[in-house]
C-alpha positions as CSV (number, residue, x, y, z in Angstrom):
1,M,107.9,231.6,-47.2
2,K,107.0,230.3,-43.9
3,I,108.2,229.1,-40.7
4,K,106.2,227.6,-37.8
5,L,106.9,226.5,-34.5
6,H,104.7,223.5,-33.7
7,E,102.1,223.8,-31.1
8,D,103.7,221.1,-29.5
9,L,107.0,222.4,-28.9
10,K,105.8,225.9,-28.0
11,N,103.6,224.1,-25.0
12,E,106.4,221.8,-23.0
13,I,109.7,224.0,-23.7
14,K,108.4,228.1,-23.4
15,G,110.8,229.9,-24.5
16,I,112.1,228.2,-27.6
17,S,112.9,230.0,-30.4
18,I,114.6,230.5,-33.6
19,G,115.4,233.9,-35.4
20,Y,115.6,233.8,-38.9
21,I,116.6,236.1,-42.2
22,F,116.3,235.1,-45.9
23,F,118.6,236.3,-48.6
24,Q,119.1,236.6,-52.6
25,N,121.8,237.2,-54.8
26,V,124.7,235.6,-52.7
27,E,127.8,235.3,-54.2
28,V,129.0,232.1,-52.7
29,Q,132.2,232.3,-53.2
30,K,136.0,229.8,-52.2
31,K,138.4,233.0,-51.1
32,H,137.8,235.6,-48.4
33,T,138.1,239.1,-49.2
34,P,140.7,240.8,-46.4
35,L,137.4,242.5,-44.7
36,L,136.3,239.0,-43.6
37,E,139.8,237.4,-43.4
38,K,140.1,240.9,-40.7
39,Y,137.0,239.5,-39.4
40,I,137.5,236.2,-38.5
41,K,141.6,237.2,-37.0
42,Q,139.4,239.6,-34.9
43,V,137.0,236.8,-33.6
44,R,140.2,234.0,-33.0
45,N,142.2,236.5,-31.6
46,N,139.7,238.2,-29.1
47,T,138.3,234.4,-28.5
48,I,141.7,233.0,-27.9
49,N,142.3,236.3,-25.0
50,S,139.1,235.8,-23.4
51,Y,138.5,232.8,-23.1
52,T,139.9,228.6,-22.1
53,L,138.3,225.1,-22.9
54,R,137.9,225.4,-18.7
55,S,136.6,228.8,-18.9
56,L,134.0,227.3,-20.8
57,K,131.6,226.0,-19.5
58,D,130.6,228.9,-16.6
59,E,129.4,231.1,-20.3
60,A,125.6,231.8,-19.3
61,I,124.2,231.6,-22.4
62,F,126.6,228.4,-23.0
63,R,125.3,227.2,-19.8
64,K,121.9,228.1,-21.5
65,F,122.0,225.5,-24.1
66,R,123.3,222.7,-21.4
67,D,121.0,223.0,-19.2
68,F,118.0,222.5,-22.1
69,Y,120.2,219.4,-23.5
70,W,119.8,218.5,-19.8
71,H,116.4,219.0,-18.7
72,Y,114.4,218.6,-22.1
73,L,116.3,216.2,-24.5
74,N,118.2,214.0,-21.4
75,I,120.9,214.4,-24.0
76,D,124.1,215.0,-22.3
77,P,125.7,218.1,-23.5
78,T,129.3,217.1,-22.9
79,K,129.2,214.9,-25.9
80,T,126.3,216.7,-27.9
81,R,127.2,219.9,-28.1
82,P,125.4,223.5,-29.3
83,S,127.1,224.0,-33.0
84,S,128.2,228.0,-30.8
85,E,130.8,226.0,-28.6
86,A,131.2,223.1,-30.4
87,L,133.3,225.8,-32.7
88,V,134.7,227.5,-29.8
89,R,136.1,224.1,-28.3
90,R,137.6,223.0,-30.9
91,L,139.3,226.5,-31.9
92,L,140.6,226.6,-27.6
93,A,141.9,223.6,-28.4
94,K,144.2,224.7,-31.4
95,K,142.3,222.5,-34.3
96,Q,141.3,224.3,-37.4
97,I,137.8,225.5,-38.0
98,P,137.5,224.6,-41.2
99,H,137.7,227.2,-44.8
100,I,134.2,225.9,-46.7
101,S,133.3,229.1,-48.3
102,N,133.3,232.5,-47.8
103,I,128.8,232.1,-46.1
104,V,129.4,228.7,-44.5
105,D,132.8,231.1,-42.8
106,L,131.2,233.8,-42.0
107,N,128.2,231.5,-40.9
108,N,130.9,229.4,-38.0
109,W,132.7,233.2,-36.8
110,I,129.1,234.9,-36.5
111,S,128.6,231.3,-34.2
112,I,131.9,232.1,-32.5
113,D,131.9,235.5,-31.4
114,T,127.7,235.6,-30.4
115,F,127.8,231.6,-29.2
116,I,124.4,231.9,-30.9
117,P,124.2,228.6,-33.0
118,L,123.6,229.7,-36.6
119,G,122.0,227.4,-39.6
120,A,123.2,228.0,-43.3
121,Y,120.2,227.1,-46.4
122,D,120.0,227.0,-49.7
123,I,116.0,227.9,-50.4
124,S,116.0,225.7,-53.6
125,D,116.9,222.8,-51.5
126,I,113.6,223.4,-49.5
127,N,109.7,223.1,-50.1
128,F,108.5,226.0,-47.8
129,P,106.3,226.3,-44.8
130,L,109.1,224.9,-43.1
131,L,108.2,223.9,-39.0
132,L,109.7,223.1,-35.8
133,R,109.0,220.2,-34.0
134,F,109.7,217.3,-31.9
135,A,111.5,214.5,-34.2
136,K,109.0,211.2,-35.3
137,A,111.4,207.9,-34.6
138,G,113.1,205.8,-37.5
139,E,113.0,210.1,-39.1
140,L,116.1,209.9,-41.3
141,F,118.5,213.0,-40.6
142,S,121.9,213.3,-43.3
143,P,124.2,215.3,-41.3
144,I,126.8,217.9,-42.9
145,G,130.1,215.4,-43.5
146,G,128.3,212.4,-41.7
147,D,126.4,209.0,-42.5
148,D,122.8,209.1,-42.7
149,Q,121.4,208.1,-39.4
150,Q,117.5,207.8,-37.5
151,S,116.5,209.5,-34.9
152,T,115.3,208.6,-31.5
153,G,112.9,210.3,-31.2
154,K,114.2,212.8,-28.8
155,E,115.8,215.6,-30.9
156,I,113.8,218.8,-31.7
157,V,114.5,219.4,-36.0
158,L,113.6,220.8,-38.9
159,V,111.0,220.1,-41.6
160,D,110.7,221.4,-44.6
161,A,107.3,220.6,-46.2
162,K,108.1,217.5,-47.8
163,N,109.2,216.1,-44.1
164,L,113.0,217.1,-45.1
165,V,115.1,217.5,-42.0
166,M,117.0,220.1,-42.5
167,H,117.9,220.2,-39.2
168,E,118.3,218.9,-35.9
169,F,118.1,221.2,-33.4
170,P,121.0,223.2,-32.2
171,H,123.4,220.7,-33.7
172,R,123.9,220.9,-37.3
173,D,122.5,220.9,-40.4
174,S,121.7,218.7,-43.6
175,D,124.2,217.4,-46.1
176,K,121.3,217.2,-48.6
177,T,120.5,221.5,-47.9
178,K,123.9,223.0,-47.1
179,I,125.0,226.4,-49.0
180,T,127.1,224.9,-52.1
181,K,128.9,227.0,-54.5
182,D,125.5,227.2,-57.0
183,T,124.0,228.6,-53.8
184,K,122.2,232.2,-54.7
185,D,119.5,232.0,-51.7
186,M,119.6,231.7,-48.8
187,L,118.3,231.0,-45.5
188,I,120.1,231.9,-42.1
189,I,119.0,230.8,-38.6
190,A,119.9,231.0,-35.4
191,C,118.5,229.1,-32.5
192,G,117.1,230.2,-29.4
193,V,116.6,228.1,-26.0
194,P,114.5,229.2,-22.6
195,G,116.3,231.7,-20.6
196,I,118.2,233.2,-24.0
197,E,117.5,236.4,-24.9
198,F,115.5,237.8,-28.4
199,K,117.9,239.9,-29.1
200,L,120.8,238.2,-29.2
201,L,119.6,236.2,-31.4
202,K,119.0,239.6,-33.0
203,A,122.1,240.8,-32.8
204,A,123.8,237.7,-34.4
205,L,121.6,237.3,-37.2
206,K,122.8,241.3,-37.8
207,K,126.3,241.2,-37.6
208,F,125.6,237.9,-40.2
209,R,123.7,240.5,-42.3
210,D,126.4,243.4,-41.7
211,T,129.1,241.6,-42.4
212,L,128.0,239.9,-45.9
213,I,126.5,243.3,-47.1
214,K,130.6,244.3,-46.2
215,I,131.7,241.5,-47.9
216,Q,129.9,241.5,-51.3
217,S,131.1,242.9,-54.2
218,Q,127.1,242.6,-56.0
219,T,123.8,244.2,-54.8
220,L,122.5,241.8,-52.0
221,S,118.4,241.3,-51.1
222,Y,117.4,240.7,-47.3
223,S,114.5,240.2,-45.3
224,E,114.1,241.4,-42.3
225,I,114.9,239.9,-39.4
226,R,112.1,237.5,-37.3
227,I,111.7,235.7,-34.4
228,L,109.7,232.6,-33.8
229,K,108.9,232.2,-31.0
């Protein structure tokens, strides 16, 4: 199961990267275990006590993503935010973080904890190899919780072998490849932009893996963490 970065993307945006890890035998459940609830409570309290909506603009990781949006995509980062910043802002604004399932919720809270945008995908809905590339104008994307949209050609997207757009980098995921109650095998990715150290992607994926191991009752299989750059 291969994932690649398009050569045009690598040549134009030096330092863009993704980290990833595969999992097999995943248990998707609506209910949280006590360990997951404990982790969520810890992250919620740490975030609320450490940051404000005003201070977020000065956080180094978010500044790198903002610079990426302006410089490479010509997109206003105050209107289209990386998924991790959007989640942190939602929490600090005292809005509810959606409860979907143990896997999706863990994905979101790891993003809040580490500031690194993560994506989660059901492998059964994907045709490999995958490719991170510039979007094609008019290309269809079906975001989770939204209407189908056509790409302008400015976006960066992760697509499968049939050109199904799975992810709009580093912002949101597709409804067509999302984690559901029937998911057994999944892919988790971490998004990196110029200035984001690779070790931060690895750390976020490691935290996801280690926490998932603790909250899952049955034996979990997983790959090593890899970074594409």
